[in-house]
C-alpha positions as CSV (number, residue, x, y, z in Angstrom):
1,X,372.6,-138.5,-55.7
2,X,370.2,-136.1,-54.0
3,X,371.1,-135.3,-50.3
4,X,368.3,-135.6,-47.8
5,X,366.8,-132.3,-47.3
6,X,366.2,-132.9,-43.6
7,X,369.9,-132.9,-42.8
8,X,370.3,-129.4,-44.3
9,X,367.3,-128.2,-42.3
10,X,368.8,-129.5,-39.1
11,X,372.1,-127.8,-39.8
12,X,370.3,-124.5,-40.5
13,X,368.3,-124.8,-37.2
14,X,371.5,-125.4,-35.2
15,X,373.1,-122.4,-36.8
16,X,370.1,-120.2,-36.1
17,X,370.0,-121.3,-32.4
18,X,373.7,-120.5,-32.0
19,X,373.2,-117.1,-33.5
20,X,370.3,-116.4,-31.1
21,X,372.3,-117.5,-28.1
22,X,375.1,-115.3,-29.2
23,X,372.8,-112.3,-29.7
24,X,371.1,-112.8,-26.3
25,X,374.5,-113.1,-24.6
26,X,375.8,-110.0,-26.3
27,X,372.7,-108.0,-25.5
28,X,372.8,-109.0,-21.8
29,X,376.5,-108.1,-21.7
30,X,376.0,-104.6,-23.2
31,X,372.8,-103.9,-21.1
32,X,374.4,-104.6,-17.7
33,X,375.6,-101.8,-15.3
34,X,379.3,-101.5,-14.8
35,X,380.5,-101.1,-11.2
36,X,381.2,-97.4,-11.7
37,X,377.7,-96.8,-13.1
38,X,376.2,-98.6,-10.2
39,X,378.2,-96.5,-7.7
40,X,377.1,-93.3,-9.5
41,X,373.4,-94.3,-9.2
42,X,373.8,-95.1,-5.5
43,X,375.5,-91.8,-5.0
44,X,372.6,-89.9,-6.7
45,X,370.0,-91.8,-4.7
46,X,371.9,-90.9,-1.4
47,X,372.1,-87.3,-2.5
48,X,368.4,-87.2,-3.2
49,X,367.6,-88.8,0.2
50,X,369.9,-86.3,2.0
51,X,367.9,-83.4,0.3
52,X,364.4,-84.9,0.8
53,X,364.6,-86.2,4.4
54,X,365.3,-82.8,6.0
55,X,362.6,-81.2,3.9
56,X,360.1,-83.9,4.9
57,X,361.1,-83.5,8.5
58,X,360.6,-79.8,8.3
59,X,357.3,-80.2,6.7
60,X,356.2,-82.6,9.4
61,X,357.3,-80.2,12.2
62,X,355.4,-77.4,10.4
63,X,352.3,-79.5,10.4
64,X,352.8,-80.3,14.2
65,X,353.3,-76.6,14.9
66,X,350.1,-75.7,13.0
67,X,348.2,-78.4,14.9
68,X,349.7,-77.1,18.2
69,X,348.5,-73.5,17.3
70,X,345.0,-74.9,16.7
71,X,345.1,-76.6,20.1
72,X,346.1,-73.3,21.8
73,X,343.4,-71.4,20.0
74,X,340.9,-74.0,21.3
75,X,342.3,-73.5,24.9
76,X,341.9,-69.7,24.6
77,X,338.4,-70.1,23.2
78,X,337.5,-72.5,26.0
79,X,338.7,-70.0,28.6
80,X,336.7,-67.2,27.0
81,X,333.6,-69.5,27.0
82,X,334.3,-70.2,30.7
83,X,334.4,-66.5,31.4
84,X,331.1,-66.0,29.5
85,X,329.5,-68.5,31.8
86,X,331.1,-67.1,35.0
87,X,330.3,-63.4,35.0
88,X,333.4,-62.6,33.0
89,X,336.0,-64.4,35.3
90,X,338.5,-66.6,33.6
91,X,339.2,-70.1,34.9
92,X,341.4,-70.3,38.0
93,X,344.8,-71.7,37.4
94,X,345.2,-73.5,40.8
95,X,342.2,-72.6,43.0
96,X,343.2,-74.8,46.0
97,X,347.0,-74.8,45.8
98,X,347.4,-73.6,49.4
99,X,345.1,-76.4,50.7
100,X,344.4,-79.7,49.0
101,X,346.5,-78.8,46.0
102,X,344.3,-81.0,43.8
103,X,342.9,-78.6,41.2
104,X,344.6,-77.1,38.2
105,X,343.2,-75.4,35.1
106,X,343.9,-78.6,33.2
107,X,342.6,-81.2,35.6
108,X,342.0,-82.6,39.0
109,X,343.8,-85.3,41.1
110,X,342.7,-87.2,44.2
111,X,346.0,-86.7,46.0
112,X,349.3,-84.9,45.3
113,X,350.8,-88.3,44.3
114,X,348.2,-89.0,41.6
115,X,348.2,-87.9,38.0
116,X,345.7,-85.2,37.0
117,X,342.5,-86.3,35.4
118,X,342.1,-83.9,32.4
119,X,338.4,-84.6,32.1
120,X,337.8,-82.9,35.5
121,X,339.4,-79.5,35.0
122,X,337.4,-76.3,34.8
123,X,337.8,-76.1,31.1
124,X,337.0,-79.7,30.3
125,X,333.2,-79.0,29.7
126,X,334.2,-76.9,26.7
127,X,336.0,-79.7,24.8
128,X,334.2,-82.2,22.7
129,X,335.5,-85.3,24.5
130,X,336.1,-83.5,27.8
131,X,339.9,-83.5,27.3
132,X,342.2,-80.9,26.0
133,X,344.5,-81.8,23.1
134,X,348.3,-82.4,23.4
135,X,351.0,-80.6,21.4
136,X,352.1,-83.2,18.9
137,X,355.8,-82.1,19.2
138,X,355.8,-82.3,23.0
139,X,356.0,-86.1,23.1
140,X,359.5,-85.9,21.5
141,X,360.8,-84.0,24.5
142,X,358.9,-85.1,27.6
143,X,360.0,-87.7,30.1
144,X,357.2,-90.2,30.6
145,X,356.9,-91.8,34.0
146,X,360.2,-92.1,35.9
147,X,361.1,-89.5,38.5
148,X,358.7,-86.8,37.3
149,X,355.8,-88.8,38.5
150,X,352.5,-86.8,38.7
151,X,354.1,-83.4,39.1
152,X,352.0,-81.6,36.4
153,X,351.0,-84.4,34.1
154,X,348.0,-83.8,31.8
155,X,348.8,-80.2,30.6
156,X,349.3,-81.4,27.0
157,X,352.5,-79.3,26.9
158,X,350.8,-76.0,27.6
159,X,351.0,-73.5,30.4
160,X,348.6,-70.8,31.7
161,X,349.5,-67.3,32.7
162,X,348.5,-67.9,36.3
163,X,350.0,-64.8,37.9
164,X,347.9,-62.4,35.9
165,X,345.1,-64.3,34.2
166,X,344.5,-67.4,36.3
167,X,344.2,-65.6,39.6
168,X,343.1,-62.2,41.0
169,X,346.4,-61.5,42.8
170,X,347.4,-58.8,40.2
171,X,344.0,-57.1,40.3
172,X,343.2,-57.1,44.0
173,X,346.6,-57.1,45.6
174,X,345.6,-60.0,47.7
175,X,348.2,-62.8,47.4
176,X,345.6,-65.4,48.5
177,X,343.0,-64.3,45.9
178,X,343.3,-67.4,43.7
179,X,339.9,-69.0,43.7
180,X,339.0,-67.4,40.4
181,X,340.8,-65.9,37.5
182,X,341.0,-62.3,36.3
183,X,337.9,-60.7,34.9
184,X,337.9,-60.2,31.1
185,X,337.3,-56.5,31.5
186,X,340.4,-56.1,33.7
187,X,342.8,-57.3,31.1
188,X,344.3,-54.0,29.8
189,X,345.6,-55.1,26.4
190,X,344.0,-58.4,25.5
191,X,345.9,-58.7,22.2
192,X,349.2,-58.3,23.9
193,X,348.7,-60.2,27.1
194,X,349.7,-63.9,27.2
195,X,347.0,-66.4,28.2
196,X,348.6,-69.8,27.2
197,X,351.9,-70.9,25.7
198,X,354.0,-73.9,24.9
199,X,355.7,-74.9,28.2
200,X,358.0,-77.4,29.9
201,X,360.2,-77.5,33.0
202,X,363.9,-78.5,32.8
203,X,364.9,-80.7,35.7
204,X,368.1,-82.5,36.7
205,X,368.9,-85.1,39.3
206,X,370.6,-88.5,39.7
207,X,368.7,-89.7,36.7
208,X,370.2,-87.1,34.5
209,X,368.6,-84.0,32.9
210,X,365.1,-84.2,31.4
211,X,361.9,-82.2,30.8
212,X,358.6,-82.5,32.7
213,X,355.3,-81.0,32.1
214,X,354.6,-77.5,33.6
215,X,351.1,-76.1,33.9
216,X,352.1,-72.4,34.1
217,X,353.9,-70.0,31.8
218,X,355.8,-67.8,34.2
219,X,356.7,-64.1,33.7
220,X,360.3,-63.1,33.9
221,X,360.0,-61.8,37.4
222,X,358.1,-63.0,40.5
223,X,354.9,-61.3,41.5
224,X,353.4,-61.4,45.0
225,X,350.5,-59.0,44.8
226,X,352.6,-55.9,44.3
227,X,354.0,-54.4,41.1
228,X,357.4,-55.7,40.2
229,X,360.0,-53.9,42.3
230,X,363.2,-52.1,41.3
231,X,365.3,-55.2,42.1
232,X,363.0,-58.0,40.9
233,X,363.6,-61.7,41.6
234,X,363.8,-63.8,38.4
235,X,361.3,-66.6,37.9
236,X,362.5,-69.9,36.4
237,X,361.5,-69.9,32.7
238,X,358.9,-72.4,31.3
239,X,358.1,-71.1,27.8
240,X,359.4,-73.9,25.5
241,X,360.6,-72.9,22.0
242,X,360.2,-76.4,20.7
243,X,359.0,-75.8,17.1
244,X,362.3,-75.3,15.4
245,X,363.2,-72.5,17.7
246,X,359.7,-71.1,18.0
247,X,357.0,-71.2,20.7
248,X,353.3,-70.9,20.0
249,X,351.5,-68.3,22.2
250,X,347.8,-67.7,22.7
251,X,346.9,-64.2,23.7
252,X,343.9,-63.0,25.7
253,X,342.0,-61.9,22.7
254,X,342.1,-65.5,21.4
255,X,344.6,-65.1,18.5
256,X,347.7,-67.3,18.3
257,X,351.1,-66.6,16.9
258,X,354.7,-67.9,17.3
259,X,357.8,-66.2,18.4
260,X,361.6,-66.8,18.9
261,X,363.2,-66.8,22.3
262,X,364.4,-63.4,23.4
263,X,366.4,-64.4,26.5
264,X,366.6,-67.3,29.1
265,X,367.4,-67.8,32.7
266,X,370.5,-65.6,33.5
267,X,372.0,-67.9,36.2
268,X,372.3,-71.2,34.3
269,X,371.0,-74.1,36.5
270,X,367.7,-73.6,38.3
271,X,366.7,-74.9,41.7
272,X,365.1,-77.8,39.8
273,X,368.6,-78.9,38.6
274,X,368.0,-78.2,34.9
275,X,369.6,-75.8,32.5
276,X,366.6,-74.1,30.7
277,X,368.6,-72.6,27.8
278,X,369.9,-76.1,26.9
279,X,366.4,-77.1,26.2
280,X,365.4,-73.9,24.4
281,X,363.3,-72.7,27.4
282,X,363.2,-69.0,28.1
283,X,361.0,-65.9,27.4
284,X,359.8,-64.0,24.5
285,X,359.6,-60.2,24.5
286,X,361.1,-57.5,26.8
287,X,362.8,-58.4,30.1
288,X,359.8,-57.3,32.2
289,X,356.3,-58.5,32.9
290,X,354.5,-56.3,30.4
291,X,353.4,-59.2,28.2
292,X,351.9,-61.0,31.2
293,X,349.8,-58.2,32.7
294,X,352.0,-55.4,34.2
295,X,351.0,-51.9,33.0
């Protein structure tokens, strides 16, 4: 008797399906990661991240440093344009500091308790939007609001060589001669005299230690209209080496470069309660005022 062919076909189909199920299960089993393999992959990824993140951070800081240098070049150019429009005299750093104390090279304020308006400084007409640009790295350091208040807000993280470029004290011997800056023809070595630099002021009080903006880059020693004497009085440093240990500096001929800190405040804490060296604040160059305007 002939067996129904359909029964054989069903048996064959069942056998084929079973084989396929077995093959898929076997394939999945052999293709899966073991725990050790997974841990190795995770370790490799972690190693790559540990290598790439510092490199990316360094690249980001390099970009910020480059943008900061561009900003400083723009400041120096603005000051040169100001001098061109004012018979060769650079912008004053603080023309009314002994009276209303409202004007700075970077802005104007209604009272000493108000923040500076950066659109009303002597250099503001030489910027496209009337405002100088901020150092992109500075926001990572500066204390916003809080006890610093309106001390020198609006500098963008930059300071002016007020003792020798932003006033006439050095050139006339008159300590009250601050209503205009130095004349461009009076600067003896424009390529080696500081005009602007990265700055900040270290402060400390009951709120802790922090940085605030500082509008002037001070020379190593105080200057009162006379050449630096044999026993000079140290200034508090404000040059801020915030770009991976470097500070950007704009010189009186307009060029910008960066430099490492040469030395810091020799007495630790300043009268403002901060420790400058902790914050990478100090000076570049020799321990005298030659890079600021002294012969």
